[in-house]
C-alpha positions in Angstrom: -40.4 42.6 56.9 -43.3 41.1 58.9 -44.3 44.5 60.3 -45.0 45.7 56.7 -47.7 43.0 56.3 -51.3 43.4 57.4 -54.3 41.2 57.2 -55.7 42.7 54.0 -52.6 41.8 52.1 -52.2 38.6 50.1 -48.4 38.1 49.8 -47.5 36.8 46.3 -43.7 36.7 46.6 -40.6 38.3 48.1 -38.1 40.0 45.8 -35.3 42.5 45.8 -35.9 46.2 44.8 -34.3 49.6 45.1 -34.7 52.5 47.5 -35.6 55.5 45.4 -33.9 57.8 47.8 -30.6 55.9 47.7 -30.7 55.8 43.9 -31.3 59.5 43.8 -28.4 60.1 46.2 -26.2 57.6 44.4 -25.8 55.4 47.4 -25.3 52.4 45.3 -23.8 50.2 48.0 -27.0 50.4 50.0 -29.8 50.9 47.4 -30.8 47.3 47.1 -33.5 46.3 49.7 -36.0 43.5 50.1 -39.5 44.0 48.9 -42.9 42.3 49.0 -45.2 41.9 46.0 -48.8 41.5 47.3 -52.4 41.8 46.3 -54.8 44.2 48.0 -58.3 45.2 46.9 -57.8 43.6 43.5 -54.5 45.4 42.7 -50.9 44.2 42.9 -48.6 46.4 44.8 -45.0 46.5 46.0 -43.9 47.5 49.5 -40.3 48.0 50.8 -38.5 49.8 53.5 -35.1 51.5 53.6 -33.5 52.0 57.0 -32.6 55.6 55.9 -35.5 56.7 53.7 -38.4 54.8 55.1 -41.3 52.8 53.6 -42.3 53.0 49.9 -45.6 51.6 48.6 -46.1 51.5 44.9 -48.6 50.2 42.3 -47.2 47.2 40.5 -50.1 46.0 38.4 -53.6 47.3 38.5 -55.4 44.0 38.1 -54.7 40.9 40.2 -56.6 38.5 37.9 -54.7 39.7 34.8 -51.5 39.4 36.9 -52.2 35.8 37.8 -53.1 34.8 34.2 -49.9 36.3 33.0 -47.9 34.6 35.7 -48.8 31.2 34.3 -46.6 31.9 31.3 -43.3 32.6 33.0 -40.5 31.0 31.1 -37.3 29.5 32.7 -35.3 31.6 30.2 -32.0 31.3 28.4 -28.6 30.9 30.1 -25.9 33.2 28.7 -22.9 31.0 27.9 -20.4 33.8 27.3 -21.2 36.5 29.9 -19.1 39.7 30.0 -19.0 40.0 33.8 -16.3 37.8 35.4 -18.1 37.0 38.6 -19.4 33.7 40.0 -23.2 33.6 40.4 -22.8 33.5 44.2 -20.9 36.8 44.1 -23.2 38.7 41.8 -25.4 41.4 43.3 -28.1 42.5 40.8 -28.3 45.2 39.5 -24.8 46.4 40.5 -22.9 43.8 38.5 -24.5 44.1 35.1 -22.6 43.3 32.0 -24.3 40.6 31.1 -23.7 38.1 33.9 -24.2 34.4 34.4 -27.5 35.0 36.3 -29.2 36.7 33.4 -32.1 34.7 31.9 -32.6 36.2 28.5 -30.5 36.7 25.4 -30.6 40.1 23.7 -34.0 40.2 21.9 -33.6 43.8 20.9 -30.2 45.5 21.2 -29.9 49.3 21.6 -27.0 51.4 20.4 -27.0 55.0 21.6 -25.3 57.0 18.8 -25.7 60.5 20.3 -27.2 62.3 23.4 -28.0 65.4 21.3 -31.6 66.1 20.6 -33.5 68.8 18.8 -36.3 68.7 21.4 -36.3 69.1 25.2 -39.2 67.0 26.5 -39.8 67.2 30.2 -40.6 63.5 30.6 -37.6 62.2 28.6 -35.2 60.2 30.8 -32.3 60.8 28.3 -31.2 63.8 26.4 -28.2 66.2 26.6 -29.1 69.2 28.7 -27.5 72.5 28.2 -23.7 72.5 28.7 -23.6 68.7 29.3 -20.8 66.7 27.6 -21.7 65.4 24.2 -21.6 61.6 23.7 -21.2 60.3 20.1 -19.4 57.0 19.8 -17.2 56.5 16.6 -18.3 54.2 13.9 -15.6 51.7 15.0 -17.0 51.8 18.5 -20.5 51.3 17.2 -19.3 48.3 15.1 -17.7 46.8 18.2 -20.9 47.2 20.3 -23.0 45.6 17.5 -20.6 42.6 17.4 -20.7 42.2 21.2 -24.4 41.6 21.1 -24.3 39.6 17.9 -21.7 37.2 19.4 -23.8 36.3 22.4 -24.2 32.6 23.0 -26.2 30.5 22.7 -28.4 33.0 20.8 -26.9 36.2 19.2 -28.8 39.4 18.8 -30.6 39.7 15.5 -32.5 42.9 16.0 -31.1 46.3 16.9 -32.5 49.8 17.5 -30.4 52.8 16.7 -31.3 55.3 19.3 -30.3 58.5 21.1 -30.9 61.4 21.9 -32.1 62.0 18.4 -30.0 59.8 16.1 -31.0 61.5 12.9 -28.9 64.5 14.1 -25.8 62.6 13.3 -24.4 63.4 9.8 -23.3 59.8 9.4 -26.5 58.1 10.5 -27.0 56.5 7.1 -23.6 54.9 7.4 -24.5 53.7 10.9 -27.6 52.0 9.6 -25.5 50.4 6.9 -23.0 49.2 9.4 -25.7 47.4 11.4 -26.7 45.5 8.3 -23.1 44.7 7.5 -22.7 43.2 11.0 -25.5 40.7 10.2 -28.6 42.3 11.8 -31.7 41.4 9.9 -33.9 43.8 11.8 -32.7 47.4 12.1 -34.9 50.0 13.8 -34.3 53.7 13.7 -35.7 55.4 16.8 -36.7 59.0 16.1 -39.0 61.9 16.9 -39.6 62.1 13.1 -38.9 65.9 12.9 -36.3 65.4 10.2 -38.4 62.9 8.4 -41.2 65.3 8.1 -39.1 67.8 6.1 -36.6 65.6 4.3 -38.2 62.8 2.2 -34.8 62.1 0.5 -33.3 61.3 4.0 -36.1 58.8 4.6 -35.5 57.1 1.3 -31.8 56.8 2.1 -32.5 55.3 5.5 -34.5 52.6 3.8 -31.9 52.0 1.1 -29.2 51.7 3.8 -31.1 48.8 5.4 -33.5 50.0 8.1 -36.7 47.9 8.2 -38.8 50.0 10.5 -39.1 53.4 12.1 -39.8 53.5 15.8 -41.3 57.0 16.3 -42.6 58.7 19.4 -46.2 59.6 19.2 -47.9 60.6 22.5 -51.4 61.5 21.2 -53.7 62.8 18.5 -54.0 66.3 19.9 -51.5 69.2 20.3 -52.0 69.2 24.1 -51.4 65.4 24.5 -48.6 65.4 22.0 -46.6 68.7 22.0 -43.6 66.7 20.9 -44.5 65.9 17.2 -48.2 66.4 16.7 -47.6 68.8 13.8 -44.8 66.8 12.1 -46.3 63.3 12.2 -48.6 63.6 9.1 -45.8 64.7 6.8 -43.4 62.1 8.3 -45.9 59.3 7.7 -46.3 60.3 4.1 -42.6 60.2 3.6 -42.2 56.9 5.4 -45.0 55.5 3.2 -43.2 56.6 0.0 -39.8 55.1 1.1 -41.4 52.6 1.9 -40.8 52.1 5.7 -43.1 50.5 8.2 -43.7 52.6 11.3 -44.2 51.7 15.0 -46.0 54.5 16.9 -44.6 54.7 20.5 -46.7 56.6 23.0 -45.3 57.3 26.4 -48.5 56.9 28.6 -48.7 59.4 31.5 -51.7 59.4 33.8 -53.7 62.6 33.6 -51.7 63.8 30.5 -52.6 61.5 27.6 -54.1 58.3 29.0 -57.6 59.5 27.9 -56.4 59.2 24.2 -55.3 55.5 24.1 -58.4 54.5 22.0 -57.9 57.5 19.7 -54.2 56.5 19.2 -55.2 53.1 18.1 -57.9 54.5 15.7 -55.2 56.8 14.3 -52.9 53.8 13.7 -55.7 51.8 12.0 -56.6 54.7 9.8 -53.0 54.7 8.6 -52.5 51.0 8.6 -50.8 51.2 5.1 -47.8 52.6 6.9 -48.3 52.0 10.6 -47.4 48.4 11.6 -47.8 48.7 15.4 -48.6 50.9 18.4 -46.3 50.1 21.3 -47.5 51.8 24.4 -45.0 52.5 27.1 -46.4 53.5 30.5 -44.2 56.2 31.9 -41.1 55.4 33.9 -41.0 57.8 36.8 -37.2 58.3 37.2 -35.9 60.8 39.8 -37.4 61.4 43.2 -41.1 62.3 43.1 -43.6 63.0 45.9 -46.3 60.4 46.4 -49.1 62.6 45.1 -47.3 63.3 41.8 -46.6 59.6 41.3 -50.1 58.5 42.1 -51.4 61.0 39.4 -49.0 60.0 36.7 -48.6 56.3 37.4 -50.3 53.8 35.1 -49.5 50.2 34.6 -50.2 47.8 31.7 -53.6 46.5 33.0 -54.7 50.0 33.8 -53.9 51.1 30.3 -55.6 48.1 28.8 -58.8 48.8 30.8 -58.8 52.3 29.4 -58.5 51.0 25.9 -61.4 48.7 26.6 -63.5 51.6 27.7 -62.4 54.0 25.0 -63.0 51.5 22.2 -66.4 50.4 23.6 -65.2 46.9 24.0 -63.8 46.5 20.5 -60.6 45.6 22.2 -60.8 44.0 25.6 -58.5 42.8 28.3 -59.1 39.2 27.2 -57.5 40.0 23.8 -54.0 40.6 25.3 -51.4 38.0 26.1 -48.1 38.3 28.0 -44.9 38.3 25.9 -43.4 35.1 27.3 -46.5 33.1 26.2 -44.8 33.1 22.7 -41.9 31.1 24.2 -43.8 27.9 23.4 -43.3 28.6 19.7 -39.5 29.1 20.3 -39.3 26.0 22.3 -40.9 24.0 19.5 -38.5 25.5 16.9 -35.6 24.8 19.2 -36.7 21.1 19.6 -37.0 20.7 15.8 -33.6 22.3 15.1 -31.8 20.7 18.1 -30.4 24.0 19.3 -31.5 27.2 21.2 -33.3 29.8 19.1 -34.6 33.3 19.4 -36.9 33.4 22.4 -38.8 36.2 24.2 -38.3 35.0 27.8 -38.9 38.3 29.5 -40.8 38.6 32.8 -44.5 38.2 32.4 -45.2 41.6 34.0 -43.0 43.5 31.5 -45.1 43.3 28.4 -48.3 42.3 26.7 -49.7 42.5 23.2 -52.3 41.5 20.6 -52.9 41.8 16.9 -55.7 43.7 15.3 -56.8 42.6 11.8 -58.6 45.1 9.6 -61.0 43.4 7.3 -62.5 46.1 5.0 -63.8 48.5 7.7 -64.2 45.8 10.4 -61.5 45.5 13.1 -61.0 42.1 14.7 -58.5 41.2 17.5 -56.7 38.0 16.7 -58.0 36.4 19.9 -61.6 36.7 18.7 -61.0 34.1 16.0 -57.8 32.3 17.2 -57.6 30.3 20.4 -54.2 31.8 21.1 -53.9 30.3 24.6 -54.9 26.8 23.5 -52.6 27.0 20.5 -49.6 28.0 22.6 -50.3 25.2 25.1 -50.6 22.6 22.4 -47.3 23.8 20.7 -45.6 23.5 24.1 -46.9 19.9 24.5 -45.4 19.0 21.1 -42.1 20.6 22.1 -42.1 18.5 25.3 -42.8 15.3 23.3 -39.8 15.9 21.1 -37.6 16.7 24.1 -38.7 13.5 26.0 -38.5 11.2 23.0 -35.7 8.7 22.5 -36.1 8.7 18.7 -36.1 12.4 18.2 -35.8 12.5 14.4 -39.0 10.4 14.0 -40.8 12.4 16.7 -39.9 15.7 15.0 -41.6 14.6 11.8 -44.6 13.3 13.7 -45.0 16.4 15.8 -44.7 18.8 12.9 -47.3 16.8 11.0 -49.6 16.8 14.0 -49.3 20.5 14.5 -50.0 21.5 10.8 -53.0 19.1 10.8 -54.4 20.3 14.1 -53.9 24.1 13.6 -57.3 24.5 12.1 -58.9 23.4 15.4 -57.7 26.7 17.0 -59.2 29.0 14.3 -62.8 30.0 13.9 -62.7 30.8 10.1 -66.3 32.2 10.2 -65.0 35.1 12.3 -61.6 35.3 10.7 -60.6 37.9 8.1 -60.6 37.0 4.5 -57.5 35.1 3.2 -56.3 34.4 6.8 -54.1 31.4 6.7 -52.6 30.5 10.1 -51.1 27.3 8.8 -48.9 29.2 6.4 -47.8 31.8 9.0 -46.9 29.2 11.6 -45.1 27.0 9.0 -42.9 30.0 8.0 -42.1 30.6 11.7 -40.8 27.0 12.0 -38.9 26.9 8.7 -37.2 30.4 9.3 -36.5 29.5 12.9 -37.2 32.9 14.5 -39.7 35.7 14.9 -39.2 36.8 11.3 -41.3 33.8 10.3 -44.3 35.6 11.7 -43.8 38.7 9.6 -47.0 38.0 7.6 -48.9 39.0 10.7 -47.4 42.5 10.4 -48.5 43.0 6.8 -52.1 41.9 7.4 -52.6 43.5 10.8 -51.5 46.0 13.4 -49.8 45.0 16.6 -50.8 46.6 19.8 -48.1 46.2 22.5 -47.2 47.3 25.9 -43.7 47.5 27.4 -43.6 49.0 30.9 -40.0 49.8 31.9 -39.3 50.1 35.5 -38.2 53.0 37.8 -36.8 53.0 41.3 -40.3 52.8 42.8 -41.4 49.7 40.9 -38.0 48.0 40.6 -38.0 44.2 40.8 -34.7 42.4 40.4 -36.5 39.3 39.0 -37.7 41.4 36.1 -34.2 42.9 35.4 -32.7 39.4 35.3 -35.1 38.4 32.6 -34.8 41.6 30.5 -34.1 41.1 26.8 -33.9 44.8 25.7 -30.3 45.6 26.2 -27.9 48.5 25.6 -24.4 47.9 24.4 -21.8 50.3 25.8 -18.4 51.3 24.4 -16.6 49.7 27.4 -17.8 46.3 26.1 -20.6 45.7 28.6 -24.2 44.9 27.6 -26.7 46.3 30.1 -30.4 45.5 30.6 -32.7 48.5 29.9 -33.9 48.9 33.5 -30.4 49.0 34.9 -29.1 51.3 32.2 -31.8 53.9 32.5 -33.1 53.5 36.1 -29.6 53.8 37.7 -28.0 56.3 35.1 -25.1 57.3 37.3 -24.1 53.6 37.7 -24.2 52.7 34.0 -25.5 55.1 31.3 -24.3 58.5 32.3 -21.1 57.5 34.1 -19.8 55.3 31.2 -20.9 57.6 28.5 -19.3 60.5 30.2 -15.9 58.7 29.9 -16.4 58.7 26.1 -17.8 62.2 25.8 -16.3 65.6 25.1 -17.3 68.9 26.7 -20.0 70.8 24.9 -17.8 73.8 24.2 -15.1 71.5 22.7 -17.7 69.8 20.6 -18.9 73.1 19.2 -15.3 74.2 18.4 -14.5 70.9 16.8 -17.6 70.6 14.6 -18.4 74.3 14.1 -22.0 73.6 15.4 -24.0 75.6 17.8 -25.9 73.3 20.1 -28.5 76.0 20.9 -29.2 76.6 17.2 -29.7 72.9 16.7 -32.9 73.0 18.7 -36.1 72.8 16.6 -38.3 75.8 16.1 -41.7 75.5 14.4 -42.9 77.6 11.5 -46.4 76.7 10.3 -48.9 78.8 8.4 -52.5 79.0 9.4 -53.4 76.9 6.4 -50.8 74.3 7.3 -52.2 74.0 10.8 -55.8 73.6 9.5 -54.6 70.9 7.1 -52.8 69.0 9.8 -55.7 69.1 12.2 -58.0 67.9 9.5 -55.7 64.9 8.9 -56.0 63.9 12.6 -59.8 64.5 12.6 -60.2 62.1 9.6 -57.9 59.6 11.3 -59.7 59.4 14.6 -63.2 60.0 13.3 -64.1 63.1 15.3 -63.5 66.8 15.6 -60.8 68.2 18.0 -62.1 70.6 20.6 -60.6 74.0 21.3 -59.3 72.7 24.6 -57.6 69.7 23.0 -55.9 72.1 20.5 -54.9 74.3 23.4 -54.1 77.5 21.5 -55.4 79.9 18.9 -54.4 78.7 15.4 -53.2 82.3 14.6 -50.5 82.0 17.4 -47.1 80.5 16.8 -46.8 76.8 17.6 -44.6 76.2 20.7 -42.0 73.5 20.9 -42.1 71.1 23.9 -40.2 72.3 26.9 -37.9 70.6 29.4 -40.1 72.0 32.2 -42.8 69.8 33.6 -46.0 71.8 33.2 -47.5 70.3 36.4 -44.5 71.3 38.6 
C-alpha cells in the first residue's frame, strides 16, 4: 500500500477494513481489505484501496492529540473460553466468522435482544426498521430466553446487562413478559430501548415496565427543537413525567449528524441537567453512515467523538472541555484490581479506545462540575492498576490483597480536591462499593448524584477497523445461537442481521392475517392542539434556558405536526 502514503502522512498503524462498495454489493468474499490509520494536519484518518472500487479516504478521529491520549489506555482484553464459532484462530477471518470466536477480546458488556423489527416511526437515518412489505421478525419467548442464556453463559464472564431493542419493542403485546424473562434469567440490569411514543400516552404501561424489572429506559432524543428532533420532540416531555412517576431512570440517546443536530449538543446536555431528577445520562452516538454514500454527503454528515466533544466545549463556553473526557477502557484498571482481589476475571469494559468516551457531571445546587475538575481520574486509575499489578506479582497474595486494599482506601483522598467537590461527595465509599460488589453496579452511587455524558461511535463500512470489532463488548444474540458484535451485526446486515432474521420471519401479509393487525395503521400519527404545542415548547425553553426561534420550530403552530419520514430530507 506504499503508493497510498505521502510525505504529509504520519502512519500510526496498519489494520484491516471493508470496502464500502463490496459491502453494498454483498461481495462478502472480497470485502475485507488492508487499511492504513494515519495522522495528517492534526486529524486521524483511514485510507484503503479496493481493486474493484478504488481508494476510500475517511475521517477516523478529528483530533490526533486526543487519539494518542486515548490510545495509552488500550486493554489486552478478555479471552472467551467457550466461543460459539468452531474455528481455530488461524482460520478465522474477521468479520466474516463472527459468533463469538476465539479471537474476540471482550466479553458481552451489554447484550442486545431484538424482539421485533416493527416500528411506529419511519426515520430516514435509522439502520434498522421493517420497511413496507418486508417480512416481520418477532422471536418467540422461548427463543428470547435461549438468546439471553447464551450471553449469560459466556465464560469467563457472563453478560449481566441486556438491552431489549427493536424496531420499537413496546409494540409487542408481551413486552412486559419479555422484561420479566430477562430478570428471571439473572440479568441485574435490564434496559428498554424505545422511542418513548407509547410511554408518553400510557403511564400505566411505564409503571408495569418498572414492576417487571427494567432498571432504565434508553430513549432516542436527537435534539431540543422540532427541526433537530422530528422523531419524538413532542412526546418526550410527557414521557419523562411518566418515567419519573414509575420511577425509571432515563438515558437520552442522540444520534449526532453533522449539519442536522450537531449545533445542539450543548442544549441537549442542558436539557438533561434540567431534568436530572429522571435523566441519568446522555449517550451521544455519532451517526453510522451505512449504505453507499457520495463523498460530499459523507463529509457533511460525518462527525467523530473528538469533533462532537469540541462542539460541546464551544457550546457550553468551556463548562465541559475535552480534558474532562476519558476513554472507556481506562476503567479497566478498576476491573483488574477487583479481579486480583477475587482471584477470578470480572466484568471489564475492554473495548477499543476509539469506540467510546465519557465523563460525569455533578450538579451541586445550580453549579455544574465535571468529575475531572475535582478528581484526578487519570492518576487514580494509574494507581489502582499499580496495586492490581502488585497483587498479581506477589507470592503471598492473601496478605498483599489486604495491604493493597488498605493502601487504596487510605490514599484515595489524595486524588480528590474536596474544596472543588460537590457537597457530600465521598469517593471512598463509592470505590469501596465497587470492590465489594465486584462489578460496575458498585459505582451506581455516581448515577444518583450526577449525570453521565457518554459517546459511543459505531462503525460503518467507511470507518471499519477490524481491531475495533474484535474488542467490541456490545453484542447481539441471534435465534440461531450466535452472538454477534454490534459493528458486524449492523454494518454488514445481509451477512448477519437481515439474513438470519429473515429465516425466522414471516411475510408481512401472513403476519397481518395471523394477528389481525394492519401494519400501515400501526404507524404513529400526531394529534396536538395549539395549547398542547405551546405547553411543550415552553417546557423545552425552560429546560435549555432560552427561547426557540421560528426557524428551529420549523412550522406554524396552527399546522398539523408531521411525523418523521423515511426519506432523507437532504437527498
